[in-house]
N, C-alpha and C positions, 0 to 999 in steps of 0.2 A: 655551142660548138667551140671546141678548142683545137687549134692547129699548131703543131710544133715540128721542127726538124728532128727526126728521131735520134740521130747520133749526138746532137748537142742539147736536145730538149729546149732549144731556143724557140720562143713563140714566133709564129708567123702572122704577119698582118693579113687582113682579108685581101688587100690588093695583091699581095705576094702569092696567095693561094690562087686567085683569079688569073694572075700572070702565068701560073703553072697549068692552066687549063681546067681547073676544078671550080665548078659553079656552086655557089652556096647562097641560100636565102633562109629567112625565118618566116614561118607561116603559123596561123592559128591552128590548133589541133581539134577544135570543135567541128563536128561532122559537116554541117552546112557551109561553114566558112572555109575550110580547107579544100573542099571539092571545087569551089569556084577557082581557087589558085591552081589546082590540078588541071582543070579544064583549060585555063589560059595557057599554061605551060605545054599541055598536049597540043593545042592548036599552033602555038608558036614554033615548036620544035618537031612536029610531025610524029608524035607518039600516038599509037592507035589502040593500045590496050593498057588496062591497069588491073592490078590485083593487090591483095594484102598478104604479106607473109608475117607469121606470128611465131617467133621462136621463144621457148621457155623450157623450164624443167619438165613441163607436161608434154612437150613435143616428143613423139616417139622417135627414137634413134637420134636424139639431139647431138650427141658427141660425134657420131659418124657424119651427120650433116655438116657440122662445123668443120670437120676435117677437110671437106671439099672446098671450103672457103679460105682456109689458112694458107694454102700454097699460092705462090705468086702466079697470077694469071691475067689475061685480058679478054675482052669480048669484042666482037665486030660491031656491037651496038653500045650506046651509052649505058652506064649503070646508074639508074635513077632511084633514089630512096628518099621518101619523106617519112620521118620518124613520128609515129603517133604516141608511142610509149616506150619506156626502157631506154637503152643506150647500146652503142656499138663503136667499134674502132675500124676505120679504114686506114690502112697503110698504103700509100700511093707513091709510085716512082715519079720523081721530078724529071724535068727535061734533061738534066745532067746526071740522071741515074742515082740520085740520093733518095732516101726514104722521107716522106712527109707523113706524119701521123695526125689523123683527124678524128676526134671524138665527137660523135653525133648523139644528140639527145632529143627528147620530145620537142617538136616544133622546128627541127632542122631539116632542110632539104639539101641534098648533095647530089651533084651530077658529076660522075667520073666519066670523062670523055671516052668514046670508043677507042680501042687500041692502046689504052693506057694501062700499064702493068699495075696491079694492086693486089691486096689481100684483105680479108675481113675477119675480125675476131669479136666475139662477145666479151663484154667486161665481166668482172666478178659477179655482177648482178644477174648475168645469164638470162636476159630477157630483152627482146626488142620486137616491136610491132611496127611494120612499115608498109606504106603504099609503094608499089613498084610500078614503073611505067616502061613500056616497050614500043619500039618502032615496028618490030617484027619478032615475035616470040621464037620463031624457028632459028633466027640468027643469033640468039643469045646463048652461045655455047662457049664454055671456058677453053682458052688455049693456055696451057700451063707452061711456065718458063722454068727450064731446067739448066743446071750448071754442070758441065762436064768436069768430073774430078781430074781427068788427065790433063786437060788444057786450060781449065778455068773459064772456058768460053760459055756463053749463054745461048740457048736455043729454045724456040717455042715448040711445044708438043700439044697437038690437038687431040682431045679425048672425047 
């Protein structure tokens, strides 16, 4: 995992990322070992479902799917990802509305807190396989943040 402030590319310390409400851990990627970690986190934070998402060039409609993630949005539930393979980028809004960029790779767990604006991008590798955790799958709907061209103000749009 590498975290930086997007505008300056200045590295962020892990304590700084945590202070911004972004939880990070490193876990083993071996099947039996990581499931124990997943189970502990699910119990501690009240997650009730897990699945695996696998994005690659072989994914039908990959570009259209990635377009849904690139716009700034939030969820009413935490966004939890444990990376099994590949890599991806989370751009996350700080508490003072600056962008933090977090590159996640195999072995990285990231928890973007509920109601935190963020966006997700694949790297040039265009491959990521992640375990996802949910408190309630029906509550995991993106609310997109839009900027009004007339006023420059930002508003959330639920789709």
